[in-house]
C-alpha positions as CSV (number, residue, x, y, z in Angstrom):
1,M,0.0,0.0,0.0
2,N,1.6,3.3,-1.1
3,G,1.7,6.5,0.8
4,L,-1.2,8.2,-1.0
5,L,-3.4,5.1,-0.5
6,S,-2.5,4.9,3.1
7,T,-3.5,8.6,3.6
8,L,-6.8,7.9,1.8
9,M,-7.5,5.0,4.1
10,M,-6.7,7.0,7.2
11,A,-9.0,9.8,6.0
12,V,-11.8,7.4,5.2
13,T,-11.5,5.7,8.6
14,A,-11.5,9.1,10.4
15,A,-14.5,10.2,8.4
16,Y,-16.4,7.0,9.1
17,V,-15.8,7.1,12.8
18,S,-16.7,10.8,13.1
19,T,-19.9,10.5,11.1
20,N,-21.3,7.3,12.8
21,V,-21.6,8.4,16.4
22,D,-25.4,8.8,16.0
23,G,-25.4,5.6,13.9
24,Y,-23.9,3.7,16.9
25,A,-26.6,5.0,19.2
26,L,-29.3,4.0,16.6
27,L,-27.8,0.5,16.5
28,L,-28.0,0.2,20.3
29,V,-31.7,0.9,20.0
30,F,-32.3,-1.7,17.3
31,F,-30.2,-4.3,19.0
32,G,-32.1,-3.7,22.2
33,N,-35.5,-4.0,20.5
34,A,-37.0,-7.5,20.8
35,R,-38.8,-7.1,17.5
36,F,-35.5,-7.0,15.6
37,H,-33.1,-10.0,15.5
38,A,-29.4,-9.3,15.6
39,A,-28.8,-10.7,12.1
40,E,-31.5,-8.4,10.7
41,V,-30.0,-5.3,12.3
42,V,-26.5,-6.2,10.9
43,A,-27.9,-6.9,7.5
44,G,-29.8,-3.6,7.5
45,Q,-26.7,-1.7,8.5
46,F,-24.7,-3.3,5.7
47,V,-27.5,-2.4,3.2
48,S,-27.3,1.1,4.5
49,I,-23.5,1.5,4.2
50,G,-23.6,-0.1,0.7
51,A,-26.2,2.5,-0.3
52,Q,-24.1,5.3,1.2
53,L,-21.0,4.2,-0.6
54,A,-22.8,3.9,-3.9
55,L,-24.3,7.4,-3.5
56,S,-21.0,8.8,-2.5
57,L,-19.2,7.2,-5.4
58,A,-21.9,8.5,-7.8
59,I,-21.6,12.0,-6.5
60,G,-17.8,12.0,-6.3
61,Q,-17.4,10.6,-9.8
62,L,-20.1,12.4,-11.6
63,G,-20.0,15.7,-9.8
64,W,-23.7,15.9,-9.0
65,R,-24.8,19.1,-7.3
66,Y,-26.1,18.6,-3.8
67,D,-26.8,22.1,-2.5
68,G,-30.5,22.3,-3.4
69,P,-33.5,22.2,-1.0
70,F,-34.7,18.9,-2.5
71,V,-31.8,17.1,-0.9
72,G,-32.9,18.3,2.5
73,L,-36.3,16.6,2.0
74,V,-34.7,13.3,3.1
75,G,-34.5,14.9,6.6
76,I,-38.2,14.4,6.9
77,V,-37.7,10.6,7.4
78,P,-35.3,10.8,10.5
79,L,-37.4,13.7,11.8
80,V,-40.6,11.6,11.7
81,V,-38.8,8.5,13.1
82,G,-37.3,10.5,15.9
83,L,-40.5,12.2,16.9
84,K,-42.3,8.8,16.9
85,G,-39.4,7.5,19.1
86,I,-39.8,10.3,21.5
87,A,-43.6,9.7,21.7
88,G,-42.9,6.1,22.3
89,L,-40.6,6.5,25.2
90,R,-42.2,5.1,28.3
91,R,-41.8,6.3,31.9
92,A,-41.5,2.9,33.5
93,G,-38.2,2.1,35.1
94,D,-37.6,-1.2,33.3
95,A,-34.8,-0.9,30.8
96,R,-36.6,-2.8,28.1
97,V,-39.8,-0.8,28.1
98,C,-38.1,2.5,28.0
99,E,-36.8,1.9,24.5
100,P,-38.7,3.5,21.7
101,E,-40.5,1.3,19.2
102,H,-39.3,1.5,15.7
103,P,-42.1,0.9,13.1
104,T,-41.5,-1.4,10.2
105,F,-42.2,0.6,7.0
106,F,-42.3,-2.3,4.6
107,G,-44.8,-4.7,6.1
108,K,-44.0,-7.7,8.3
109,G,-41.3,-10.4,8.2
110,R,-37.5,-10.6,8.2
111,L,-36.9,-8.7,4.9
112,A,-39.2,-5.9,6.1
113,R,-37.2,-5.5,9.3
114,V,-33.9,-5.5,7.4
115,A,-35.3,-2.9,5.0
116,T,-36.5,-0.8,8.0
117,V,-33.0,-0.8,9.6
118,G,-31.4,0.1,6.3
119,F,-34.0,2.7,5.5
120,V,-33.7,4.5,8.8
121,A,-29.9,4.3,8.9
122,T,-29.6,5.6,5.3
123,S,-32.2,8.4,5.6
124,G,-30.2,10.0,8.4
125,A,-26.8,9.7,6.6
126,V,-26.9,12.5,4.1
127,D,-24.1,14.2,5.8
128,N,-22.1,11.0,5.7
129,V,-22.6,10.7,2.0
130,L,-21.4,14.3,1.4
131,V,-18.3,13.6,3.5
132,Y,-17.5,10.3,1.8
133,S,-18.1,11.7,-1.7
134,S,-15.5,14.4,-1.2
135,L,-13.0,11.6,-0.5
136,L,-13.9,9.7,-3.6
137,V,-13.7,12.4,-6.2
138,G,-11.5,11.2,-9.1
139,R,-10.5,7.9,-7.4
140,T,-9.5,4.9,-9.4
141,P,-11.4,1.6,-9.2
142,R,-8.5,0.2,-7.1
143,D,-8.9,3.0,-4.6
144,V,-12.6,2.6,-4.4
145,A,-12.2,-1.2,-3.8
146,W,-9.9,-0.4,-0.9
147,V,-12.4,2.1,0.5
148,A,-15.2,-0.4,0.2
149,T,-13.1,-3.0,2.1
150,D,-12.4,-0.5,4.8
151,F,-16.1,0.3,5.1
152,V,-16.9,-3.4,5.4
153,V,-14.4,-3.9,8.2
154,L,-15.5,-0.7,10.0
155,T,-19.2,-1.6,9.7
156,A,-18.5,-5.0,11.1
157,A,-16.6,-3.5,14.1
158,L,-19.4,-0.9,14.6
159,C,-22.1,-3.6,14.7
160,T,-20.0,-5.8,17.0
161,C,-19.4,-3.1,19.5
162,A,-23.1,-2.0,19.4
163,F,-24.3,-5.6,19.8
164,F,-22.1,-6.4,22.9
165,T,-22.9,-3.0,24.4
166,A,-26.6,-3.6,24.0
167,R,-26.4,-7.1,25.4
168,S,-24.0,-6.4,28.3
169,P,-25.1,-6.4,31.9
170,M,-24.9,-3.4,34.3
171,P,-23.2,-1.0,34.4
172,I,-23.0,-0.9,30.6
173,R,-26.7,-1.7,30.4
174,A,-27.2,1.8,31.9
175,L,-25.4,3.2,28.9
176,R,-27.7,1.3,26.6
177,V,-30.7,2.6,28.4
178,A,-29.4,6.2,28.2
179,A,-28.5,5.8,24.6
180,A,-32.0,4.4,23.9
181,R,-33.5,7.5,25.5
182,I,-31.1,9.9,23.7
183,A,-31.2,8.3,20.2
184,P,-34.7,9.5,19.3
185,F,-33.7,13.1,20.1
186,M,-30.5,12.7,18.0
187,T,-32.5,11.3,15.1
188,T,-34.9,14.2,15.3
189,A,-31.9,16.6,15.4
190,V,-30.4,15.0,12.3
191,G,-33.7,15.5,10.5
192,L,-34.0,19.1,11.5
193,S,-30.4,19.8,10.7
194,L,-30.8,18.5,7.2
195,L,-34.0,20.6,6.7
196,I,-32.2,23.7,7.9
197,R,-28.8,23.1,6.3
198,F,-30.2,22.8,2.8
199,Q,-32.7,25.6,3.4
200,T,-35.5,23.2,2.8
201,L,-37.7,24.7,5.6
202,A,-37.4,28.1,4.0
203,W,-38.2,26.6,0.6
204,I,-41.3,24.8,1.9
205,C,-42.5,28.1,3.5
206,T,-42.3,29.8,0.1
207,L,-44.6,27.2,-1.3
208,A,-47.3,27.8,1.4
């Protein structure tokens, strides 16, 4: 691995870690939700990161513009999910019941739950895509292959850490409960930030 490629991999790793703090909290909630099996959460997360990488590559290679208010419309999804999560928070002291319920958007069954995890994770990752795309501008297929490999390894590590954190006993269980309470607010904040950043709210007001 040459120096330039090593620098790229370090930059990609740093970007992935810095942009997936909220994703980690979201995984804690899904892993702690009895409706979702661990394999379904992992599969959904890999679907999401695959979609993020594909979008980042397309933007980076084709030079798409992403400064318009239409982009910010994707913020509606994490906004709605976050608000539903806040509404679903229960006041009981049991750690299980204080977790917000995530709806399944695509019906029932395993594939529906996988799609839900992937959909929720991807909808709140617009900022991730913009960061990743800036790192993929003009990259060769070989560089992209290395980046994709790095993403697979990092995603596996992220899912592993979130899984063991969610399934660990006290005192880490207290962290899971706290993250479960905080995650809906973080998801809501992500949605609002996208609507504000891309001036989508102002654009919607002009249509009223």
